[in-house]
N, C-alpha and C positions, 0 to 999 in steps of 0.2 A: 122816734124815740132816739134818744141821745144816749149813747154809752161812753165810757171809757175805750180807749183802744182796743183792747181784747174783746169786749161787748160788741163793739163795731165788726171786728172779724167774724164773730158768729153770726153776725144778721148778713152780712155782705163780705165774702173773703176777696174780693178784687182790691187790690192796693197798687199805689204807684210810689215809687221812693226816687228820691233825687240824691245823688251822690256828687257834693262839691269837693274838688280840691283848690284851695285859696292860693297854693303857692304856684302851682302850673295854670291857674286860671282855666280849668276844665271841669265839666260836669257831666254825668251820665244819667240817664234815666231809664228805670227798671220797672216793668209792670208785670204782675203776676196773680196768683191764687196764694192766699196764706193760710196756713192751718196751724192751729194751737196745739202744742206738745205739752200734756201735763205731767208725762212721766219723768220725774226728776232724775233719774239714772240715764236718760236717753243720751245725753251730751255731758254727763258729769266731769270728766276729764278734762274738756274743753270750756265749760263754764261751772265751775264747782258751787257757785253761790245762787246760781239762778233758780227761781222758784217754777217756771215754767219757760218754755221756748216757743218760738214763732217761726215756722219752717214757710218758707217763700218758694212756690214752684215758678220759676222764670217763665213768662209766655212773650215778653219783648224785652229787648235792651238795645239802647242806642244812644249815642253822644247826643249832648244836648247844647244849644247855642251858648257860648260864654260871655255874651254881652252883659255887662253891668256886674262882673264878678270883682271884686276890689283884689289887688294883690297883696296877701298877707303872708307873713310867716309866723312859725312857731316862737312863741315867747321862750326864753330861757327856763329850762325846769330848775326848780329850788328843791330843797329837801321837804318843803310844804307839799309837794306832788304826792307823797306817800304818808298816809296818816297812819302810825303803827299802832295808836291807842285806839282805833276805831270809834271816832266820834260819830259815825253814820249810826242811826238807832235802828236801821233796816237791815238785815243780812243780805237783802239783794242787792244792795249797793255796793258792797265792800268797801274797801278802805282807800281806794285810788281816788285822787281829784282828777277832773278832767282839766287839761292844760289849756290854756287860752290863747287865742290867736291875735296877734296884732297887725295894725295895718303899715304897710311900708310905704 
């Protein structure tokens, strides 16, 4: 069966994550076991708009090859980064827009 991400975690909690830093051309691989936390108050102060959380118990963490990572920098932020009127229809996404990376 194919589920959305949370359904996949219920069926198989083993996950792998790849963290990429485009500015320094580095990346790290983290493997572990994921657990869905449905208690909205668990991390309320850290993520007040979250509907649920995914907690990962790290089993392996190591650097990953930096081949084929383009050098990129953050694009300058504008006042469009923050959306004070909340155009997002879902409270789970908040009012922040994700800044874009640009190739150097």
